N, C-alpha and C positions, 0 to 999 in steps of 0.2 A: 562372598560368592553368591550371586543371584541366579536363580533357576526359574525359567518361565515354564509353566505347566499347563497342559491341556487336559482337562478332566472330562472323560467320556462317560457320561451317566450321572444322574443326580437323584438317585433313589435313596434308600436307607443308608447304604455305605457311602455313596458320593456325598450326601449331606454331612455324614460323619467326618469325612475327610476335610471338607471345607471348615467345619466347626472346629475340628482338632487343630488345624493349621492356624486358624485365627486365635484360638485360645492359648496355644503353646508356642506361638511364633517366636517370642523372645527366648524361651528356653531352648528351642531348636537351634536358634542362631548362636546363642552363647556357648552351647555345648559342641556344635559342629562347624560353626562358621558359615552355614548355609542359610540363605533366605529364599523361601519358596513364594513365588507369585503366580497364583492361578490366573492366567490371562483369558482362557476360554473354557466354557462348559458346554458340552453337547447334550441336548435334551430332545425329547420328542414333542414337547408342548412348551413353547416359550412363554405362554401366558399363565401358566400354572403358578400358584402361590407356593413359595419354597419355605422349608423349615430351616434353611441356612441363609446367612447373609451373603448375597451375591453382588453386592454393590461394588462397582469398579471392575466387574468381570463381564466379559462379552459372553452372553448366553445365546446360543444359536442352535438351530436344528439342521444346519448345513455342515456335514462332515467335510465337504470340499474346502470350505472356508478355513477349517482347522488344519487340514492337510497342507494348505498353502501358507499357514501362519508361521511366524518365527518362534519356535518353541524348543525347549531343551529336553523335555520329557513328556511322554504321553501316559496317562493313568486311566486304565479301562476298568470300569465298574458297572457297565450297562447290561451285561449278559449277552446272550446270543451265541451262536456257534459258527457257522460257516461265514456269514457276512462279517461277523466281528473278527474272525481270523484274518480275512482279507484286509480289513482296516488296520489291524495291528501290523500286518506284514508290510504295508505301505510305509509305516513309520520306521520299522526296522530296516527296510531297504534304503532309507535315507540316512541311516546311521543314528537314528534317534532311539534311545532306550525306552522300553515299555514296562510299566508295572501293571499287572492284572490280578484280579481276584476271581477270575472266571474258570472254575474247575471243570464245568461242563465242556467248554471249548478246549481247554488244555488236554483233557483226557483223550480227545480225538486228534488234536493238531499240534501238540507240544513239540514233537520231533521236527516237523516242518518249520515251526517258528524258531526253535533254537538253532536249527541249521541256518536259517536266514540271518539270525542275529550274529552267528559266528562268521558268516561270509561277509557281513557288513561291519565287522569290528564293533559291535554294540552288544547289548545284553537284554535278556528277558527276565523279569523278576516276578515271583508269584507266591510270596509268603502267605498272603491272605487266602489263597485257594484251598488250603488244607488246614483244618482245625482252628479257623478263626484267628483269635489273638495269640495262640500258642506259637512260639517261634521255632517250629519244627523244621521247616524247609532250610532256613539259614543254618540251623544247628547241624543238619545232615550234610549240607554242602561244605561248611567251613569248620565245624567243631568236632564232628565225628569222622572226618575224612581220613584219619589215620587208622581207622578200624575196618576190618572186614565184617560187614553186617550180615548176620545169619537170619535175623527175623525182625520184622516190624509188626506190631500188633496194637490195635487201638480202638477206642470208642471215638468214632469220627462223625457221629451224627447226634446232635442234641435232642432232636425230636424223638427218636426211638429210645434214647437213654431216659428221657423224661417219662415216656409211656411205661417202660419196663420198671422204672423206679416206683411209679404210682401203683403198678400191679404188685410189686414186692412189698412196699411199705403199707399200702392201704387196702390190699386185697381186692382191688378192682379187676374186672375182666378187661380184655383188650379193647372192646368197643367203647366202654365208658372212659377208659384212660385216653383213648384217641380223641373222643369228643372234648374232653377237658383240655387236651393239648391244643386243639383247634380253637377253643373258646378263648384261650389266653394268648393266642398268636404264635405258639410254637410249631403248629402243624398247619399246612395249607389246606384249603378246601378239598383239593385233590392231593392226598398225602402219598401217592404211589411212589414217587422218587425217594422219599424218606423211608417209608415202612417196608418197602420191598428191597431196600439195600442199594438202590442205584446210586444215590448220592454218595454213600460210603464207598462204593466200588470205584467211583472216579478218583476219590482221594487215595484209596488203596493203590490204585495204578500209579499215581504220581509218586507215592512213597516208595513203591517197589522199584520204579525206574531209578530213583536216586540211590536206593540201598544197594542195588545189584548192577547198576550201570548197564541195563538192558532195556530194550524197547518192549512194551507190552500193549495189547489191545484190550478194549473193554470186554470182549467176548471171552477173554482168557480168565476173567474173574468169575469164579463160581458164586452164584447168588442164591441166597435163601433169606427172605425177610422175616418180619416178626408178626405178620398178620394172622398166622395160624397158631400163635403161641397160646397155650391153655393155662389159665391161672392155676389149675390143678398141679401142673408140673413145677411151676415156680414155688408153690407151697410145699410140695413133697421134697423138692431138692433143698429147700431152706433147712429142713430138718437134718439133712446130711451135710450141712455146712457149705452149700453151693449157691451162687448168685448168677442169674442169667443176664448176659450183656450181648448186644449186637456188636460183633467185633469185625473189623477189617484186618485180615491176616495176610502177610506176604512173607514167605520163607524160602530160603535157599536149601534145597535137598541135594547137596553134592552136585551142583551144576544144572539141575533141573529145578523147577519152581512150583510152588503152590500159592495161588492167589485166591482168596475167598472172602466173602462177607456172609456171615451167618450168626445166628444166636448160639452162644457158647456159654456153658457153665464154667465159672471160675471159682476157686476156693475163696471163701469169705475173708481169708487172710491175705489174698493177693491184692496188690495195690489197685488194680483195675476194679475190683469188687467194691471199692470205696469211692468210686467216681459216680456221683448221683445226679439225678434230674438232668438239666440241660448241659452240664459240663462235659468237656471232652478230655481225653488223655491219650498219649501215644507212648507205647512201651517198645524200647529198642534194645536189641541184644547185639553187642559188638565183641570181637575177639580180644580186644584190649580193655575196653571200659567195663565189660560185663553187661549187667542189666541197668538200664536207666529209664526213668519215666518222666514225661513232660505233661503237665496238667494245667488246665485253664479254661476260659470261655471259648466255645466253639462257634459263636455267632454273635450278632448284635452290631449296632451302628458304630459306636465308638470302639468296641472291641476289635472289629474287623478293620476299621479305619486305622487303628494303632499299627496293625501289620502292614497295611498299605503305605502309611507314611514312613514306617521303618524302611521299607524297600526304597522309597523315594530318597531317604537320607543315604542309604547304602549306595545307591546309584551315583550319588554325588561325591561321596567321601572315600569310598573303597575303590582303589585302582584294581580292576580285574581284567584279565585277558578273556577272550571268548571261551566259554566252557566247552569241554569236549562233549560232543553229542554221542550218545550210545549208537553203536554201529549195528549191533546184532539184536535180533528178537530173542527174548527169553523163551525157552522151551519148557512147557508144562510137564510135571511129573505124571507118568501114566498111572501111578498108584497113589491112593490117599495116604498121607502120612499117618503113622501109627498114632493112636490117641486112646485115651480113656473115654468111655461113653456112659451117658445116662440113658437108660432104656426102660420104657413102660410098655407092657404087653397086655393084649386082650386074650390071654391064654391061661392055662392051668399053671400055677406056681411050680409044682413038682416037675411038670414036663419041661418048663423052661430051665429050671435048675439042672435037670439031667442032661439037657442038650448042651448047655454052656459048659458043663463039666466034661462032656464028651469031646469038646473042642479045646480042652485045657485052658479055658478062659477063667481067670481068677476074678471073683466078684464079691460084692457085698449087697445084701438085700436092703433096700431103702424102706420099702413098704410091702408087707405080705398081701394085704387086701387088694392093693392096686397093682400088684405084680411088677414092682419097680426095682431096677437093679442099677448098681454102679460098677462098671468093669475097670480093670487095669488097662494099660495100653494093649490094643489089639490092632491087627492090620485091617486095611480096607476089604481084603478078601474074606476075612473071618466075619466082619460086620455084614457083608453081603450074604454069607451063609446063614447068619441069624435071621436076616430080613426075609430070606427065601423060605425059611422053615416056619416062621411064626408071623402072626398079625402083630406088627409093632405099632403101637399107638403113638409113641413119641420117641425120638432119638436125637440126642444132642451130644456134641463133643464136650469133653471136660478139659478145661485149661488149654484149649486151642492146640497149638503146635508143640506144646511142651512135652 
């Protein structure tokens, strides 16, 4: 079975796709019976020297040429949001399936595109849009679909995990760890999307949509990045057996939902505490499987290309009817879920102890000099009472939604 492919984009991931198909062509054909032939590649500069062999491929900067070509599958790895959505939709309207790695676009337009795919009896695939090479999208769609998912929690951004790992292991402050990440290519010159949690929020939205069969918008994801993290808190918490991770959390609170991206302390014995540097991991809780974690590379040319080509293969060999598109928007919970907290105060230790006791808050003191506490689970209302009463220098959830 031969499949003609139009590849939209020839950057890091696009080059990885071309190289992977050329290197593993025989393996893919022998195991699946499918032969992929990339007939067209869309680029912005046709004169640029490529890191992949594009011999025998029509390289063009004219999307109209590709839209009018005889192809079986479009693979979008070029980025962009609104204009890219329009291009993808044109292929779907023709009944041509689309594979995309574009989380930025999907976080805004996935409902429209999946509706278009359903109406035209085709499909939209997006494994590479979340957690790079980790097969979490296919797993949630096809392997965990017998479960009622109550929570998805994950390290979804390699840049921030690298920064927090350097702070934890090497004692670096945030600025030095960020500069190091930029120097080795893990962080962009403008790291805002990563360090402020925007990138992870897009992925959290896509996971929540799959987990709960609800529509969500990006403004429903509560954001709190890592740019204000103080090395002092990482070191104090380490003595209490806690490790700081930027987590995307989506949880079902009896029919309302909590979606957040924020730095959260996890027990050093928790699986997520042992995911270091640029690696990603997704932790899922289902009512039948219980707890499961999926670990691997969150980015990279070949790593992401692996997920893209997997979608390409699945589009050819798995017979699927159009997926049901969520009809309703998820409603956010009005209350924060109960959680344990790490709290550091700029206050008198006896005063804080007395106040916490007056609220019946159970706690352990992490450090008397720094007036640092660890509480058991408390409500959002109690947390606000504490913040209203004292100058809180640092506050972090412990173990997320657990």
